[in-house]
C-alpha positions as CSV (number, residue, x, y, z in Angstrom):
1,M,-25.6,82.0,62.1
2,M,-25.2,81.5,65.8
3,I,-25.0,77.9,67.7
4,E,-28.4,77.2,68.8
5,N,-28.8,73.5,70.5
6,T,-26.3,71.0,71.9
7,S,-27.0,68.2,69.5
8,D,-25.1,69.6,66.7
9,A,-22.4,71.2,68.5
10,F,-18.4,69.7,69.8
11,V,-15.4,71.0,71.2
12,C,-12.5,70.9,69.5
13,A,-9.3,71.1,72.0
14,V,-6.0,72.1,70.6
15,D,-2.8,71.8,71.9
16,L,-3.5,72.2,75.5
17,Q,-0.1,70.3,76.8
18,E,2.0,70.6,79.3
19,K,5.5,72.8,77.8
20,L,2.6,74.9,75.8
21,V,0.1,76.3,78.2
22,P,2.6,77.6,80.8
23,A,4.1,79.9,77.9
24,Q,1.1,81.8,76.9
25,S,0.6,85.2,77.7
26,R,-2.0,84.6,80.2
27,P,-2.1,80.9,81.3
28,D,-4.1,81.0,84.5
29,E,-7.0,82.6,83.2
30,L,-6.9,80.8,80.2
31,L,-7.5,77.6,82.6
32,K,-9.7,78.9,84.6
33,R,-11.8,80.0,81.6
34,I,-11.5,76.6,79.8
35,G,-12.2,74.9,83.0
36,I,-16.3,77.1,82.9
37,L,-16.3,75.4,78.9
38,L,-15.8,72.4,79.7
39,G,-17.7,72.0,82.7
40,G,-20.2,74.1,80.9
41,A,-20.0,71.3,78.2
42,R,-20.3,68.5,80.9
43,A,-23.4,69.7,81.9
44,L,-25.0,70.2,78.5
45,E,-23.2,66.9,77.3
46,I,-21.3,67.9,74.5
47,P,-18.6,65.7,73.2
48,V,-15.5,66.9,73.4
49,I,-12.4,65.8,70.6
50,A,-8.7,67.3,71.5
51,A,-5.3,66.7,69.4
52,Q,-1.9,67.5,71.2
53,Q,0.8,68.1,68.8
54,Y,4.3,66.1,69.1
55,P,3.7,65.1,72.2
56,K,6.7,63.3,72.8
57,G,9.1,66.8,73.1
58,L,5.8,69.0,74.3
59,G,3.8,66.6,76.7
60,L,0.5,65.6,77.0
61,I,-2.5,67.5,78.0
62,V,-2.5,69.5,81.0
63,P,-4.1,67.0,83.7
64,E,-6.4,70.0,84.6
65,V,-8.3,70.6,81.6
66,K,-7.7,66.4,80.8
67,E,-9.8,65.6,83.7
68,L,-12.7,68.1,82.5
69,F,-13.0,65.9,79.0
70,P,-15.7,63.6,78.8
71,E,-14.7,59.4,79.4
72,N,-15.2,59.3,75.5
73,A,-13.3,62.1,74.5
74,F,-11.0,61.2,71.5
75,I,-7.3,62.7,71.7
76,A,-5.3,62.7,68.6
77,D,-1.5,63.1,68.3
78,K,-0.4,65.3,65.5
79,V,2.2,66.9,64.1
80,T,0.8,69.1,61.5
81,F,-0.4,72.5,62.6
82,S,-4.6,72.1,61.7
83,C,-5.8,68.9,63.9
84,F,-7.6,68.4,60.1
85,G,-4.1,67.4,59.1
86,T,-4.3,64.2,61.1
87,P,-6.6,61.7,59.6
88,E,-7.5,60.1,62.8
89,F,-8.8,63.5,64.0
90,I,-10.6,63.6,60.7
91,D,-12.5,60.9,61.4
92,A,-13.5,61.2,64.8
93,A,-14.8,64.6,63.9
94,K,-17.1,62.7,61.1
95,K,-18.1,59.8,63.5
96,L,-19.7,62.6,65.5
97,Q,-21.7,64.1,63.1
98,R,-22.2,67.7,64.5
99,K,-21.5,70.7,62.4
100,Q,-21.3,73.3,64.8
101,M,-17.4,73.2,66.2
102,I,-16.8,75.1,69.5
103,L,-13.3,75.9,69.1
104,I,-10.6,76.2,72.5
105,G,-7.1,75.7,72.6
106,V,-3.3,76.8,71.7
107,E,-1.7,78.9,70.2
108,T,-4.4,81.4,68.6
109,H,-2.4,82.3,65.5
110,V,-0.7,79.2,64.5
111,C,-2.8,75.8,65.9
112,V,-5.9,76.8,66.4
113,L,-6.1,79.2,63.2
114,Q,-5.5,76.7,60.4
115,T,-7.8,74.0,62.7
116,A,-10.7,77.5,62.1
117,L,-9.9,77.3,58.6
118,D,-9.8,74.0,57.6
119,A,-12.7,72.9,59.7
120,Q,-14.6,76.0,57.5
121,K,-13.3,74.7,54.2
122,L,-15.0,71.4,55.0
123,G,-18.0,72.9,56.1
124,Y,-18.2,73.3,60.0
125,Q,-19.4,76.5,61.0
126,V,-17.0,77.4,63.5
127,F,-17.0,79.2,66.7
128,L,-13.9,80.2,68.6
129,V,-14.5,81.1,72.5
130,E,-12.0,84.0,72.7
131,D,-11.6,83.4,76.2
132,C,-10.6,80.0,75.7
133,T,-7.6,80.5,73.2
134,D,-4.1,82.1,73.7
135,S,-0.7,82.5,71.9
136,R,3.0,84.0,73.8
137,H,2.2,87.5,72.6
138,E,-0.8,89.3,72.7
139,S,-0.1,90.7,69.2
140,D,-0.1,87.2,67.8
141,R,-3.2,86.4,69.9
142,A,-4.8,89.5,68.1
143,A,-4.2,89.0,64.5
144,G,-5.1,85.2,64.6
145,I,-8.5,86.4,66.1
146,S,-8.8,89.1,63.9
147,L,-7.6,86.6,60.9
148,M,-10.3,84.1,61.6
149,R,-13.5,86.9,62.5
150,E,-12.3,88.7,58.6
151,S,-12.7,84.4,57.4
152,G,-16.1,84.4,58.8
153,I,-15.4,82.1,62.4
154,R,-17.7,83.5,64.8
155,I,-16.5,84.7,67.9
156,V,-17.8,84.2,71.3
157,T,-16.9,84.0,74.6
158,S,-17.5,81.1,77.0
159,E,-20.2,82.4,78.9
160,M,-21.7,84.1,76.2
161,L,-21.6,80.6,74.3
162,L,-23.0,78.5,77.2
163,F,-26.1,81.0,77.4
164,M,-26.9,80.9,74.1
165,L,-26.5,77.1,74.3
166,M,-29.1,77.0,77.1
167,H,-31.5,79.3,75.5
168,D,-33.3,80.2,79.1
169,S,-33.1,79.7,82.7
170,K,-35.5,76.8,83.0
171,H,-32.8,74.7,81.1
172,P,-31.9,71.5,83.2
173,A,-28.0,72.3,82.8
174,F,-28.8,76.5,84.4
175,K,-28.1,76.0,88.2
176,T,-24.7,74.3,87.5
177,I,-23.6,76.5,84.6
178,S,-24.2,79.7,86.6
179,K,-22.5,78.4,89.7
180,L,-19.2,77.8,87.0
181,I,-19.9,80.7,86.0
182,R,-19.8,82.8,89.6
């Protein structure tokens, strides 16, 4: 199953916070690729829900990411590793009435992994955007992606995903997204 249309998709952004993002193995590239993905999601009118792990200690979502969220983006505070361990997040996801989750964030091998596996158990089709996730150590990132792939999570890149959602160059968002990717 591939992601086919924007009306059944939503972005789940995990722990893209002030004290976590700079500690990742490739923070600049991560933020660049997330910017492309979120800009494309905005052009395609795909909703965003996000979670932030213990914001009192780890800070809030970094401004350069948060400013790309739609105005109505839901942000849940959490202490569980999986976003689906937080009732408010579960409720926000259910209210969207969409079953294809586009997953981005940190860290790949902890919160992103556990969110992906829990989402899958709940019946969501999960698409991990490989270039929009990271860990402090590349070996942890690779192991997290490997386990998700073995578990049936679909692994895509930001560019691959955006073009799948548009289908062809006649899509109204094509020019906007093409400019983001260049």
